[in-house]
N, C-alpha and C positions, 0 to 999 in steps of 0.2 A: 504493499499500500505506500503511495507517494507520500512524503512528508506534508506537502503542501494540502493534503486533504486531513491528514492525521492531527496537526497542529492546531487548526481551530477548533476541532472536538476537544483535544486534550486542554486547551486555554478555556473553554466554555465550561468543561468540567471542574477545572480549578477554580474559575470564579465562582461556580455554584456551591462548591464546597467551602469556599472562602466566607460567602453569604451565610451559607447554613451554619457554620461555626460561629459567626457573628451574632446571628439571630439566637442561637443557643447561649451564647455567653450573656447578651443583653438581658434575658428572662432570667438567668441565674443571679446576674447582679442585683434585681429587684429584691431579692431575699436578703441582702448584703453579705451574705455567707461567705462568698469570695474575696471580700474586702477588708483592708484593715482601716478603721476609722477612729478619729481622735478629733472631733469637730463639733461645734456648736450649731443648734437648730436656729436658723434665722426667721423661717416661716413655713407655712404649710399651706397646701390648695388642693382641693378635689376638683377635676374636672370630670363631670357627667357625661356618660356615653349614651349611645342608643339604648341599651338594656340597662337602665339605672340599677346600681346595686350589684351587678354582676361583672361589668367590663369597665367600671370607672378608673380613672387614672390618678394615682396618688403621688403627690409630688411634695418633696420637701427641700426647702432652701437651705443649704448647708455653708457654714464658713469654709472660705477656701476651697470648695469644691463646686460651688453652683447649685444648680437645680437638678435634683435626681429623683428618678421615678422609683418608687418602692412598693412593697406589698403592703396589703391594708394592715396586717397586725404591726408592722412596723411604723407605719402612720399612725395608728392609733395609739401607740405607746410613747411615740416622740411627742414632746412638747415644746413648743417655742421658748427658747432660752436655756434648755437642758444642753448637756454634753452627751454626745453618743460616743460610746468607745467600746471597741472589740479588735481582736488579732484577726489576722487574715485566716480565712477557712474555719473559724470558731463558729459555733452555733449558739453563743450567747452574746446578747448586745445588752451594753448597759446604757440605760436611759436615764440619767440623772441618778437617782438611788435605786432604781427598779433594774431587775435583769429581765430579759426578754428571751424564752426559748425560741431560736429560729428555725425554719423549716423551709426547704426548697418550695418555690411557688408551684402552683398546679400548672401555670403555663411553660415552666422549665420542664415540667416531667413530660406535658405533652410534645414540647419541642424535641427531646431526647427520644421521642418514638418517632415523630414525623419526619425530622429532618433526614435521618437515615433512609427512611422509606422513598422520601423525594429523590435523594441522591441516586438509590438504586434504579428507580423509575427512569430517572436521566440517563444513567449509564447504559440502561437497555435500550433506550431510544436512541442514543448515540451510537451505540453498537451496530443497530439495524441501519442506521444512516451509513455508517461506515462500511457496512457489507455490500451496499447498492453499487 
């Protein structure tokens, strides 16, 4: 198979894998589990979505980090003026004098299932295209 035919296919798959990885990482960060934090909460905001209460966006404005989307439980426990502290990969977030037990977001669990399926489907379609 000539390289001029294979190269775009490989580049397309690499781009899709990169985007799938970014999407999965983005949903993981909402739980704050992969992050190290030592910051102050400057503000809170909820952006209501079409299915209010199910897919709302919870935002915290953090000192030195800007605005960050978080899971609802993190949002509910964080109060303006409090300091948030945690080590990277820790499942405990200190919010002022309270400790919140962290869990991976439901979206993250769904992405861990959906992204490999999407990449496998794309790989199959690209393989079919390459065989023509």
